[in-house]
Structures are given as structure tokens and as C-alpha cells.
C-alpha positions, -999 to +999 in steps of 0.1 A: +122+709+140+150+703+118+173+732+113+177+737+074+214+742+076+217+709+094+203+691+067+223+713+042+254+706+061+249+668+056+241+672+021+273+688+015+290+661+032+273+637+009+285+656-022+321+656-007+321+619-005+308+616-040+337+638-051+361+614-033+346+585-055+330+571-025+296+556-030+274+569+001+244+543-008+264+510-016+243+480-021+268+454-008+285+449+026+304+426+046+292+414+080+306+381+099+291+389+132+263+405+152+274+430+180+258+409+205+278+379+194+311+398+199+300+410+235+289+376+246+323+360+233+345+388+240+375+367+254+374+342+225+379+374+201+405+386+224+427+354+221+423+351+183+433+388+176+416+385+143+402+414+123+364+407+115+335+427+098+305+441+116+282+469+106+258+490+121+244+529+128+265+553+145+247+567+176+276+591+189+309+604+180+334+619+202+367+632+187+401+636+208+427+649+186+441+619+164+416+596+182+381+593+179+355+570+197+318+562+186+291+539+194+279+516+169+243+499+170+235+469+147+200+465+164+213+433+185+236+457+208+257+485+209+295+486+211+322+513+213+347+516+184+379+535+181+393+551+150+428+562+153+445+583+127+476+564+128+456+529+125+435+540+094+459+565+079+455+604+080+433+606+046+409+580+059+406+597+093+399+630+076+370+616+057+357+601+088+360+633+107+349+655+081+321+635+062+306+610+088+278+619+111+260+604+139+229+584+124+251+571+095+254+535+087+290+521+083+308+487+081+340+482+099+369+460+099+386+455+132+398+436+163+385+439+202+405+455+229+397+467+263+401+504+272+421+515+301+384+523+317+378+487+311+349+491+283+348+465+258+359+481+224+367+475+188+398+491+173+390+500+138+414+492+108+390+501+080+357+515+075+332+519+048+301+543+044+270+520+040+243+548+042+247+586+046+218+600+071+205+633+055+186+643+087+201+642+124+185+618+149+162+632+177+180+644+206+183+612+229+172+629+260+146+656+251+129+629+229+096+639+211+075+670+218+042+652+218+025+619+215+013+625+180+049+632+166+061+601+186+035+578+166+038+596+134+077+590+134+072+557+151+105+545+134+126+571+154+107+563+184+116+527+182+153+538+174+155+563+202+135+543+229+145+509+241+110+505+257+090+511+227+111+487+210+105+462+236+066+463+233+066+451+196+092+421+205+067+412+231+038+418+207+054+391+184+058+368+214+021+373+222+008+362+188+034+335+185+024+320+218-016+321+210-006+303+176+015+277+194-011+272+223-040+265+198-017+244+177-010+220+205-047+219+211-052+207+177-068+233+160-061+240+123-051+274+113-070+287+083-073+318+063-108+332+056-120+362+030-114+398+042-136+412+012-171+401+019-207+406+000-223+404+035-204+410+069-212+390+099-198+378+132-202+412+151-220+443+155-200+470+138-201+495+111-180+482+080-159+498+055-172+496+018-151+496-011-158+487-048-145+455-065-137+467-103-133+433-117-166+420-104-181+457-106-198+454-071-195+469-038-178+449-009-171+451+026-139+448+046-146+420+073-158+431+107-150+397+122-121+370+121-140+350+096-168+340+120-195+330+095-168+313+074-153+293+100-188+279+112-191+269+074-159+250+080-175+231+109-203+223+087-176+209+061-163+187+089-132+203+104-135+200+143-111+227+154-100+260+134-086+293+142-075+325+122-053+354+132-059+383+108-067+420+103-102+433+111-116+466+099-144+486+117-155+520+104-164+533+140-148+555+168-114+558+182-105+558+216-079+541+240-096+507+236-107+507+198-091+512+165-105+510+129-079+482+119-065+458+140-055+422+146-078+397+159-079+359+167-110+336+165-113+300+172-142+276+165-145+242+182-171+216+172-189+193+199-179+220+225-201+246+243-194+279+260-185+263+291-159+242+274-147+275+260-145+293+292-122+265+305-100+267+275-096+306+275-089+307+310-061+283+302-051+300+272-050+335+288-027+324+315-003+307+291-001+339+272+007+359+302+034+337+316+051+333+281+048+368+270+052+388+303+067+360+327+039+370+352+002+364+361-001+399+380-006+430+362-014+469+369-044+478+345-063+508+346-055+513+382-067+477+392-043+450+405-050+420+384-038+383+394-047+359+364-037+330+391-067+338+411-100+321+409-118+333+377-153+349+390-186+344+369-204+377+367-242+375+358-251+403+332-287+410+345-276+409+381-250+434+376-269+457+355-298+457+380-275+463+410-256+492+393-287+509+376-316+495+393-329+485+359-339+446+351-329+445+317-354+416+308-385+436+318-374+473+307-380+494+277-363+519+257-377+549+274-366+537+308-329+529+298-327+563+280-338+582+311-315+563+331-286+567+305-294+606+309-293+604+348-259+586+346-248+612+322-237+584+296-230+597+259-241+577+233-249+580+193-284+587+189-283+576+153-300+544+147-308+540+185-327+511+195-333+485+223-301+466+214-279+498+215-297+510+246-290+478+266-254+477+255-249+514+265-261+505+300-239+476+302-208+496+293-215+520+321-216+490+344-185+470+335-162+498+342-161+490+381-156+450+376-120+441+386-119+405+375-105+384+362-137+366+353-165+356+329-196+374+319-226+353+312-263+355+309-262+381+281-296+390+266-307+378+234-310+411+220-274+416+218-264+381+210-278+373+176-252+345+168-256+328+203-277+298+213-304+307+239-300+295+275-320+263+280-335+275+311-342+311+303-348+317+264-343+356+271-305+351+277-279+333+257-252+309+260-225+337+258-195+344+278-167+374+279-137+374+298-139+405+321-105+421+333-100+456+346-133+470+335-135+458+301-147+428+280-114+411+266-130+386+244-162+372+233-175+337+228-206+314+227-222+282+219-230+288+185-264+290+172-268+262+147-305+262+142-310+274+107-348+285+111-339+305+143-308+320+126-329+330+099-353+349+120-324+367+140-310+378+108-341+394+097-347+411+130-313+426+125-320+435+090-348+455+100-327+475+127-300+483+098-333+495+078-342+518+107-307+534+109-289+510+131-254+506+110-238+483+135-267+458+133-257+425+114-267+418+077-289+391+067-265+364+052-290+340+033-262+319+020-248+313+057-284+303+065-284+278+036-251+262+048-267+259+082-294+240+067-269+212+056-263+208+095-237+223+117-224+203+148-229+220+182-199+242+183-180+268+206-166+300+189-145+326+206-124+357+197-103+385+211-083+412+197-050+430+202-066+450+228-057+420+252-022+427+246-025+465+252-045+457+286-014+437+296+008+464+288-013+488+304-013+511+275-037+524+248-042+502+220-031+530+195+002+531+215+006+492+211+002+494+172+036+496+153+022+521+128-011+533+138-030+552+110-022+589+113-040+619+096-019+635+070-004+668+082 
């Protein structure tokens, strides 16, 4: 909690600066170098003995009579500066001591020197206030009182905590690496609609909004343009991908949020087995370039992406862990087993699809990985091709790492008649109350009727990054949605 008198004291200093004819928030400043450039080339600056301009935020101030030391941070690095009454003059020194605080942004002109303790420093010959901070920064050592406050004031968390700042530098590299990898594989980056008249590409509850110009309700997309990118396969593109924001009006936990970034690619003339090879290669590339390792500690699992990736059979794992054969079961048997296993689930719109999915979610937590889950049932894979040898399962794959699916792909269904039947089945489930069932997109079926080549599609979200960081996905969002106080 900020003490009222601390804020009032700073406002008084602000007014003092104005009375002295000093603008506490000027638009223009002078900056010749970043602090990191000064530190990395210190000997060169020592030889030149020239004055130069740098800027930054004051992180500490220590006064010793007619001499004050402070630490200046411009985001690239932090350096000690020395303000001498003799050097800048008595009046300017008084202004600094009486009216400048930790947290203020300033511009300084000065030259480098090394203190008797051997610390690289800058002797200030002139300073200028750039922005007066009205609130004091949090205590460097005590930090935030709770996680909610830390997330709500993320800007302060980043400012005060180098580890937090590093998360989002890594996240930028994460997405950059993915974009570069796919581009090198000759995938074309595309942008598809965020507002849709019918959502598709996932089993999820969408957000609904109203489009005033067209006077109709629309949905925020729940996938990375799956049905749109498939249209691009129909249009003649061989490889496309999109990195964009996804919205799902569902529950929130350590692995799930309502809005997040996702990547999806589509690859003509390829199947799910081709997809698995490319995805394994891509995940290893992401790990190496973002984290410089293939070994991770995730959810108490020791994960080595460099090991042979296993193949996990959906039906066999569920049978082994629960005793239920998903291909021959019924909803009553699964519900009884879920109750026995003490698995909590949403009973609204509960059906066979949701029953099977909840049973699997119980089983997956024990799988270390890395590997690929295959043989997923037709009921939970409405957009995937059927397995050639067993029509009850599909040509679908999911990377499994540390007890969770970290991606989803399949040989795309390109039979328009089969797709129409599956959409109608999904529509019936929606009518029965399953808000996550897919919508009947008749326009997409018409597009399929013009012919789509055999294709592999795959997508993953920023949850992959949070797993590599071994943190909740919320902690790995720079500004997660917060409920107003």
C-alpha cells in the first residue's frame, strides 16, 4: 500500500520544479548511447574523455554531503552515476537533492571514470528531468505481497524482477523461432478472420459479439483459422501457417486461458505421419534456439526432447489405466468410472464425446513423454480422416510432454460428404446442450466439394512455452486478463 504522504511529497516536488521553470515532463531528450554500449566499450570512452548524453530511470540515490551517487537504468543495463556539487554547481545540486527521487527518469551529460573501489561510473556535468514519478517503486527486496498484485501490476514486476523480464524476452524468441522455422520449410504466413459467422477447428465454447455494421451476431475464433487455411489448400497453396490470437469462453486453470496466441500450419500432399516428423523437428528447434537445451524439468518430470519420441496408443492407454475399452463402452460405464476415479467434470451437455475426453484427461497425467498420442476415437476427432484399417479411430496425433497434450494435428478430412455428416452429428450435440461441439459450417462443406488435396494440419498454443518455462500459462502472459478491483 502506498502511503498518502509519500505521494503528496512527490507532488510537492513536482510543483517545486514547475516553480523553478523546469518542465517535469518534456517531450524532447538527448541520447547518444545506450548504457550497455558505455559498459562494453568503457576503455574507449576513458581514452576519449568526451562528455556524452545518456538517459534512464534512477534506481537508487545515495547522498554523501556534497556528493551523491545514483544508479541509472535505461533498460539495456544499469550504471552508477556521480553528481558532484562542485561539478554541476550549488543550485543544480540543490535541485537534484531536494526534488529528484528514485523512479524518476533523467537525462545526463557526463564522462566516464572508475571509482577507488573499481566501479565503472559516470561523472555528471549536467542533468535534466524527463519524467517525474509520483508513486515510489516497490521495495526491491520485499517485492509483491501476492501473485494477483504481481500480475495486476506486471509493469512493476518486469521492472523490479529481472527473471520476469527474461520470460518475455524468451517468449519473443520462441515465436520468432517458430516463424523462421516454418518460413525455411517454405510455409507461407497468412492472416485469416478473427470474427466468424460459424466457429470451427476445435471443440470449444466461443465468445459472441454483435457486428453493428452488418447487424448480426458473430463469434471470436476458437482456432488459428483451420477452416480458412483448408480453403487455402483448395485455392492451390501448398503450405500455409498463421500465428494469431485465439478466444475460448471456457474455464481458467494453470494450462488454459480465454485468450492466447496459437500457431497452426496446413501442408498439402502430406499426412499425419509426415506431420509428426516435422513437429518433432520443430519442437527440438524451438527448444535449442529459445532455451539452448533439450532437457527440461516440467511438472516434476525430467524431460529430454533429444530421446526417442514414443508412440502412445489412445485405446491401449485408457484400457490399461481404467480397464475400459473406449471402442466398446457406453456413457453409463464411463460415468461410473469417472465417479470411481473422483474425476470432476461439467455435467451440462454431457455426452459420449465429453465422457471419453474426460476419461482420457485422467490417463494423460501419468505420461512423461516426449512422444505422440495416436489412435484417437472418431467421436472426439470430427475433422480428421479415419484410420484405413480401423474406421473407429482417426489419423490424428498429439505431442505428449509432461502429462499433457502440447499440440494437435491430423490427416485432414477432405471428403465433403463425410464432413457434412460429421458436422450434422456435432450440430445435434450442440442442440442437446454441448456448447463445445462444432458448428455446422455449410460454406466450408461447399468449398470441400470443389476438391481439397490430402493435407496435414497441426497447431499448438503458447502453453508449449509455459511448459518449457515450467510455469502456469497465466504467469507467461505479459498482461493476463484481471478482474477489476
